N, C-alpha and C positions, 0 to 999 in steps of 0.2 A: 231451539232456544236462541233467540236473536237479541234479547234484551241487552242494553248497554249496562255495564257495571264501572264503578270505581273500586279498587281494592286499596283501602287506606292503611294497610299494615304489611309491607312486603320488605324483604331483606334480600340484597344481592351481595355475594361473598366475592371479593378477589384475593383469595388466599396466597397468591404467589407474590403480590406487592404489598398487601395489607398485613397488619400484626394479628388482629383477632386473638389476642392472648387467651380470651376465656374459651375460644373455640378449638384452638390448636396449640395450646401451652401444655403444661405439665399435667394438668387436671381438667380435661375437657368434660362436658357434661355426659352423663351416663344415660344418654337417650337411646332408644331403639332406633335403627336405620340412620345412625349418624353419618354414615359414608354418603348415602342418599342426600341427606340435608346438606353436607358440604359440597357436593357436586356443582360445578359451575353450570350456569344456565342463563340464556339470553332473554330479553323481554319477547323476543319472536318466538321463542319456545314456550314461554309462559302463556303468551296470547293463544298459541295453538292449543295448549292443554286445558284453557278455560272453556268451559260449557256455554258461556255467555259472551257477549262482545266486550273485551276488556278495553275500555276507552282511555283509561288513565289509572295511575296509582300514586301513593305516597310511600316513599322509601324512608323507612325508620333506620336510624343509625344503627350500624351492627358492630362497632368496635374496630373500624379498619386502623384508626391510630388516634387514640383519645388525647394524645399530646398535641396533636396537630390536626384536628377533625375536618378542616378545610380540604385535606387529601382525599377523603372520601367523597365529598361534593363535586371535586374536579374530576374525579374517576367516573362518578355517575354521570357527569354531563357527557362524556364519551360513551360510556356503556348504554346509556338510554337516549343517545343521540336520535333526534326524528321521532320521539314518543312524548306524549303527555305526562309529566309527572311534577310532584312537588316533593320537597325532602325535609325531613326532620333530622336535625344534627344533634351533636352532643355538647353539652356544657355543664360544669358542676354547679348545681343550684344554691349550695351553701357557701360558695366562694365570697370574697369580699366583694363588694359592689364595684369597686374599681377593677379587679380582676375579672368579674363577670362582664363588665361592659367592655373591656378589651377583648376577651375571648369572643364575645359577639361581633365586635368590629372586625375581627379576624376571619369571620364566617360570612361575610358579606358575599351573597350569591343570589343569582336571579331566580333560583328555585327553592330557596330556603323559606320555610314557613313556620318553624318552631324548634324547640330543642326538647330532647329527653334526657333525664338523669335517673337511671334505675336505682330506685330506693326500696328495694325488697328486703325482707328479713330485718337484721339489725341496722341496715343502712337506712331504714326508714326514719330514724331519729334525726337523720340530717334535715329532715323536712321541718324540724323544730328549731333550727338554727335561727339567730336573730337576723341573720343576713338574707333570709329567704324572702321576707315580705318586699324588701328593697329591690332585690333581684328580679322578683316576679313582677313588680310595678315597672321596672325598666323593660322587661320583655314585652309587656302589655303597651308600652309606649312605642315599642318598635313594631308593633302590629305582628307579634309572634306568639305563637301558642305553647303551652307547656304540656308535655306528654307525661302523664303521671302513672308511674308504673310501681305499684306496691300493693299489699294485701289490705284491702279496705276493711276487712273485719277487725283490723287493728284500729279500733275507734279513736283512741287517742290522736293518732295520725290523721285519721279521716276528718275529725272535728277541726284540727288545725288547718287542714287544707281549706275546709269550709270557711273558717275565719278569714284567710287570704282572698278567697273568693268573693266574700262579703265585703271586705275592705277595697277591693279592686274589681268593680263592676265591669271594666273593660277588659280583664284578663279572661283569656279562654283556655279551659283546661279539658284535656280528653283523657279519660281513664282508660288504661290499656287493658285488654284481656280479661274484661268484666270484673276487674279487681281481685281475680284469683279466688274464686268461690270455693270453700272448704266446708264451712258450717252452714247450712242453709238459712237458719234463723239469724245468725249473726250477720251474714251477707245481706240479708233483707233489710236488717236494721240499718245497715251502713248505706244501702241503696236509697232507701226512704229518705235519710238525711242528706245524701248528696244531691238527690233529685230536687230538692228545694232551691238549689242554687241556679239559676237560669244560664249561667255561664260555664257550666260543666256538661260536657257530653261523655258518652261511653261507648267503647268498641265491644261489639259482640264477637269475641275472638278468644283463642287461648284455650279452647276447650281441651286441647290435648294435655293442659296441665291439670284438668279437673278429673276426680274420681267419680264425678256425677254420672250416673247412667243416661245412656242417650234419651230414654223415655222421659227424662226430666228437662231435657232442653226446650220443649214447648213450654214448659213452666218458666224457665228462665226468661225467654223472650217476653211471654205474656206479662210477667212481672215488670220487666223494664218498660214495656209500653204502657202499662198502668201508671207508672210513676215518672219515667223521664218523657213519655209522649213519643209521638212518631218522629219528631223533629231533632233528637239529640240521641239517637242510637245509630251505630254504623256496624254493618256486617264487615268483617275482615278477615283475611285468610291466616296472618302470620306465617306466609310462606317464606322459606322452606321449612320452618320448624314444624309447621302442621303435619308434616310428613312423619312425625312421631307414630301417629295412628291413622292417617288418612293421606289420600292423595288430593292434589289441588282441585281437581275436577269434582271429586265426591263432596269435598268441603262445601263448595258453592251449591252443588246440588242439594245438599243438606239444607243449607240455609233456605232455599227456595222452598223446600218442602214444609218449612216452618211458618210460612205466610199464608194465611187464608184469604188475603185480598192483594191483587196486583199492585194497588196504590201503596200499601205498606212496603211491599217488595222493593218498588221503585224508590222509596224514600229510603230505605235501610241499605239498598246495595248501590245507590247512585246520587241522589239529590243531596242528601245531607252531607256526604263527604265533598261533593262538589261546592257546597256552599260553606261549610266549617274551613276547608282548606284553600278556598278561592282559586280553584282549577278553572283556567281559562277554557 
């Protein structure tokens, strides 16, 4: 297997210098294999574990220090020195416009391509805040993407995000982890709605969070291809969190097995991420 791939959803942890309060605080996630997930790893080791040619990656903020997220970007520049990558940092999406613009100014970095603010569960209501539209407009003006991480089956929130995307055609949104599928029909309803916005893409990742049987994964991919088309879907590992139930190698081999055509595989494993994140 010599195909080039880009992994658009990877986390590297620096638990010695970073905070990661969600991971090593009083209440860490009750995930299987947590010690393995927290283990330090280099880019060279990750490339070695990949069954394909890992050409580049997109690092997604991991809570190094949410009060000063530039620290994570600066550390990544050292940790990934010599490798191709882009980075998604953190900024609170419902902050005042002044706070948001100042936060982005403090994140100036050659590898920055967007921000993520996790709005899962009850936090999803923050996407309804009146400041969100202004902040997303500012984000789009800076040529930065918004990584949306919430349960898309919450249609009230999904429809609000769609309104933002219609109002801001230059905004680029990427849905993380399939939008956390739980109920197949409700998920499908949300996918159909979201797919009508040309400026929304979705990551085929986070299967470790789903209770859906592996036999359903082909249906997931075929459904996304039907509605989003080949140009707005990206395979992504969510490493090291994917190790909840699979190895990095197995994750990518599984994605490969779902593609009946090499052209589809190339699009979803390389070309789309290359274009969406403008990887040199």
